[in-house]
C-alpha positions in Angstrom: 141.8 -110.1 -26.7 141.4 -113.7 -26.5 144.5 -114.0 -29.4 146.6 -112.0 -27.2 146.1 -114.1 -24.1 146.8 -117.1 -26.2 149.9 -115.7 -27.5 151.3 -114.4 -23.9 150.2 -117.9 -22.5 152.4 -119.5 -25.2 155.0 -117.2 -24.3 155.1 -118.0 -20.7 155.1 -121.5 -21.3 158.1 -121.4 -23.9 160.0 -119.2 -21.0 159.5 -121.6 -18.4 160.5 -124.7 -20.4 163.6 -122.5 -21.3 164.1 -122.0 -17.6 163.8 -125.7 -16.6 166.4 -126.9 -19.6 168.8 -124.1 -18.5 168.9 -125.3 -14.6 169.0 -129.1 -15.9 171.9 -128.0 -17.9 173.7 -126.2 -15.1 173.1 -128.8 -12.4 174.4 -131.5 -14.9 177.5 -129.4 -15.0 177.9 -129.8 -11.4 177.4 -133.4 -11.5 180.1 -134.1 -14.0 182.6 -132.2 -11.5 181.6 -134.4 -9.0 181.6 -137.6 -11.2 185.2 -136.7 -12.5 186.5 -136.8 -8.8 184.9 -139.9 -8.3 186.4 -141.3 -10.9 189.8 -140.3 -10.1 189.3 -141.7 -6.7 191.3 -145.1 -6.9 194.1 -143.0 -8.7 194.4 -140.7 -5.6 194.5 -143.8 -3.3 197.0 -145.3 -5.3 199.2 -142.2 -5.2 199.0 -141.8 -1.6 199.9 -145.6 -1.0 203.1 -145.1 -3.1 204.1 -142.0 -1.0 203.3 -144.0 2.4 205.3 -146.9 1.4 208.3 -144.2 0.9 207.3 -142.8 4.2 207.2 -139.7 2.5 204.8 -137.6 4.9 205.7 -134.1 3.4 204.4 -135.7 -0.2 201.2 -137.1 1.4 200.2 -133.9 3.2 201.1 -131.6 0.0 198.7 -134.1 -2.0 196.1 -134.3 0.7 196.1 -130.3 0.8 195.7 -130.2 -3.4 192.9 -132.9 -3.1 191.2 -130.7 -0.2 191.3 -127.6 -2.5 190.0 -129.7 -5.6 187.2 -131.2 -3.6 186.0 -128.0 -2.5 185.4 -127.0 -6.0 182.8 -129.5 -6.5 181.1 -129.1 -2.7 178.4 -126.8 -2.1 179.6 -123.4 -3.0 176.6 -121.4 -0.9 174.9 -122.6 1.9 172.3 -119.6 2.7 170.0 -121.7 5.3 167.2 -122.2 2.6 167.4 -125.4 0.4 165.7 -123.7 -2.8 167.9 -120.8 -2.6 171.0 -123.0 -2.3 170.0 -125.1 -5.4 169.4 -122.3 -7.9 172.6 -120.1 -6.4 174.9 -123.1 -6.6 174.0 -123.8 -10.1 174.1 -120.1 -11.3 177.4 -119.9 -9.6 178.9 -123.2 -11.2 177.6 -122.1 -14.5 179.2 -118.5 -14.1 182.7 -119.9 -13.0 182.6 -122.5 -15.8 182.5 -119.2 -18.0 185.5 -117.8 -16.1 183.3 -115.4 -14.2 184.6 -114.6 -10.6 181.7 -114.8 -8.3 181.5 -113.3 -4.9 178.4 -114.6 -3.0 177.5 -113.4 0.7 173.8 -115.0 1.3 171.8 -115.9 4.2 168.2 -116.5 4.0 165.7 -118.0 6.5 164.5 -121.6 6.1 160.8 -120.6 5.7 159.6 -117.7 3.3 156.4 -116.6 2.4 157.8 -115.8 -1.2 156.9 -119.0 -3.4 159.9 -121.1 -4.4 158.8 -120.5 -8.1 159.2 -116.8 -7.7 162.4 -116.8 -5.7 163.8 -119.3 -8.7 162.5 -117.2 -11.4 164.0 -113.7 -9.6 167.5 -115.3 -8.8 167.6 -117.3 -12.1 166.9 -114.2 -14.4 168.9 -111.7 -12.1 172.0 -114.3 -12.6 171.5 -114.8 -16.2 171.7 -111.2 -17.0 174.7 -110.6 -14.8 176.5 -113.3 -16.7 175.4 -112.5 -20.0 176.7 -108.6 -19.2 180.1 -110.4 -17.9 180.7 -112.2 -21.0 181.1 -108.9 -23.1 184.4 -108.5 -20.7 187.5 -110.1 -21.3 188.5 -113.1 -19.0 190.4 -111.6 -15.9 187.8 -108.9 -15.5 184.5 -110.5 -15.3 182.9 -110.2 -12.0 179.4 -110.8 -10.1 178.6 -109.9 -6.5 175.7 -111.5 -5.0 174.2 -110.6 -1.4 171.1 -111.6 0.5 170.0 -111.1 3.8 166.9 -110.3 5.8 166.3 -106.4 6.6 163.7 -106.6 9.5 160.9 -108.6 7.9 162.1 -108.3 4.4 164.1 -110.4 2.1 166.8 -108.2 0.8 168.9 -109.2 -2.2 171.4 -107.1 -4.6 173.0 -108.5 -7.7 176.1 -106.4 -9.0 178.0 -107.1 -12.1 181.0 -105.4 -14.2 179.8 -104.5 -17.6 181.8 -103.5 -20.7 178.8 -100.9 -21.7 178.8 -97.2 -20.5 176.2 -96.0 -18.0 172.8 -97.4 -19.9 169.9 -95.0 -20.3 166.2 -95.8 -19.3 163.6 -95.5 -21.8 159.9 -94.8 -20.3 161.6 -95.6 -16.7 163.0 -98.7 -17.6 166.4 -100.1 -18.8 166.1 -101.9 -22.2 167.1 -105.5 -22.7 170.6 -105.8 -24.3 169.7 -108.8 -26.3 167.9 -106.6 -28.7 164.0 -106.2 -30.0 161.7 -108.8 -29.0 163.6 -109.7 -25.7 163.6 -108.8 -22.4 161.0 -110.9 -21.1 162.8 -111.8 -18.1 162.9 -108.2 -17.1 159.2 -108.4 -17.1 159.1 -111.2 -15.0 161.3 -110.0 -12.3 159.3 -106.6 -12.3 156.0 -108.6 -12.4 156.8 -110.9 -9.4 158.1 -108.2 -7.3 155.1 -106.0 -7.8 152.9 -109.0 -7.1 154.9 -109.6 -3.7 154.4 -106.1 -2.8 158.3 -105.5 -3.2 160.6 -102.7 -4.0 162.8 -102.8 -7.2 165.7 -100.5 -8.0 168.2 -100.8 -10.8 171.2 -98.8 -11.1 173.7 -98.1 -14.0 177.1 -96.5 -13.6 180.1 -96.4 -15.6 180.9 -100.1 -15.8 178.7 -101.4 -13.2 175.1 -102.6 -13.3 173.0 -103.3 -9.8 169.8 -104.7 -9.2 168.3 -104.2 -5.8 165.2 -106.0 -4.6 163.3 -105.9 -1.1 160.3 -108.7 -0.4 158.4 -108.3 2.3 158.1 -111.9 4.7 156.2 -113.1 7.3 158.7 -115.1 8.9 159.9 -115.6 12.6 163.6 -114.4 12.7 165.6 -116.3 15.2 
């Protein structure tokens, strides 16, 4: 029993270390985009000055429109109302888009939640990682992830849906197996454990070409 406990603790420690490393890489990806924009700032100013010296207002407007579009790509992608949720969602969306995966996100979350930030980070991180992994099996142009989060009365509701190259997945002993093969699937267990510990509801669905995970987490929050 003692050996089993040590193995589980070691597995959890390795998992959490990998989670931190992954999130660091994702945030760094966002920072690189912002640094690149700042690096080009002087060039943009010189170009606009050149157009201004020629009184070419049409060129200035077009250039400003292009800059606005470019800046929007490195601005905060999703603003849910909850800082922790924004941080993890935006880092994952940035990672997905860097891999040519289209992400459609509609998320509204109260500022205060009774679900711990660590639990929320693990849930969203694993749901997104699973969706990204499945999406990479599809060719570019067909990859799509949908994210929806909102309150349903006093419960936080979230659903992650992604297109997949696989046919309808079958359950074994009431659960979907990880597509990573034997020895993997720890993230799925972590999701199940967190939902159960928070007295929530979880449902996974698989149809031809589509996989979705639906979660409800009870909250003790004041809804404005």
